[in-house]
C-alpha positions in Angstrom: 57.7 157.7 75.9 56.2 157.2 79.4 56.0 153.6 80.7 52.2 153.8 80.8 52.2 154.7 77.1 54.5 151.9 76.2 52.2 149.2 77.6 49.4 150.5 75.3 51.4 149.7 72.1 49.9 147.2 69.7 52.8 147.4 67.2 56.6 147.8 67.4 57.8 148.7 63.9 55.8 146.6 61.6 55.4 143.7 64.1 52.0 143.4 65.9 52.0 141.9 69.4 53.1 138.3 69.0 50.8 135.5 70.1 51.1 134.4 73.8 53.9 132.0 74.5 53.7 129.5 77.4 50.8 131.4 78.8 52.6 134.7 78.8 51.6 137.8 76.9 54.5 139.6 75.1 54.9 143.1 76.4 56.7 146.1 75.0 59.9 146.5 77.0 62.7 149.1 76.8 66.1 147.3 76.9 69.5 148.9 77.2 72.9 147.6 76.3 75.7 147.5 78.8 79.3 146.1 78.9 80.4 143.5 81.4 82.6 140.4 81.2 80.7 137.4 82.5 81.9 133.9 83.1 80.8 131.5 80.4 79.9 134.2 77.9 81.8 134.7 74.7 80.9 138.4 74.4 80.8 141.3 76.8 78.0 143.4 75.4 74.6 142.5 77.0 71.1 143.9 77.2 68.8 144.3 80.2 65.4 146.0 80.9 65.6 149.6 82.3 64.1 150.1 85.7 60.4 150.7 86.4 58.9 148.0 84.1 57.2 145.7 86.5 58.4 142.1 86.3 61.1 143.1 83.8 63.9 143.9 86.2 67.3 145.5 85.4 69.0 142.6 87.2 67.7 140.3 84.4 69.7 139.7 81.2 67.9 139.8 77.9 68.3 137.2 75.1 68.1 139.3 72.0 69.6 140.1 68.7 73.4 140.1 68.6 73.2 142.7 65.9 71.2 145.0 68.2 73.8 144.8 70.9 76.9 145.2 68.6 75.8 147.8 66.1 75.0 150.6 68.5 77.0 152.3 71.3 76.8 151.0 74.9 73.8 152.5 76.7 71.6 152.5 73.6 67.9 151.8 74.4 65.6 149.7 72.3 61.9 148.9 72.3 61.1 145.2 71.9 58.4 142.6 72.4 59.5 140.6 75.5 58.5 137.8 77.9 60.2 136.4 81.0 61.5 132.9 80.6 63.2 130.5 82.9 66.2 128.5 81.9 67.8 126.2 84.5 66.3 128.1 87.4 67.3 131.6 86.2 64.7 134.1 84.9 65.7 136.3 82.0 64.0 138.4 79.3 63.5 136.9 75.9 62.8 138.6 72.5 63.1 137.0 69.1 66.3 138.2 67.4 64.6 139.0 64.0 61.7 141.2 65.3 62.0 145.0 65.1 63.8 146.7 67.9 63.8 150.4 67.2 66.1 152.7 69.2 64.3 154.9 71.7 65.4 158.0 73.7 65.6 158.4 77.4 
């Protein structure tokens, strides 16, 4: 699915676009899982946006469903409703863990 098509979505699975949070509109974002050991983290499977998605940069980690990260092979891509949030001066991507996150192809 092309990036321009993704931004036109009104539903992901059975979940309509969530209401705005902190003045931000939830956007459909493709996240991919990757493996890396990080200081202070108890797990080594993380998620990040793929490149070419505007303010959602591949350098940002995503807070998302642990099940999403652990139940699929590394490199799996998912579509999720996301916003950028700041915690202690670091921007990262947020999606609610219980929302749909279907697997998408490259």
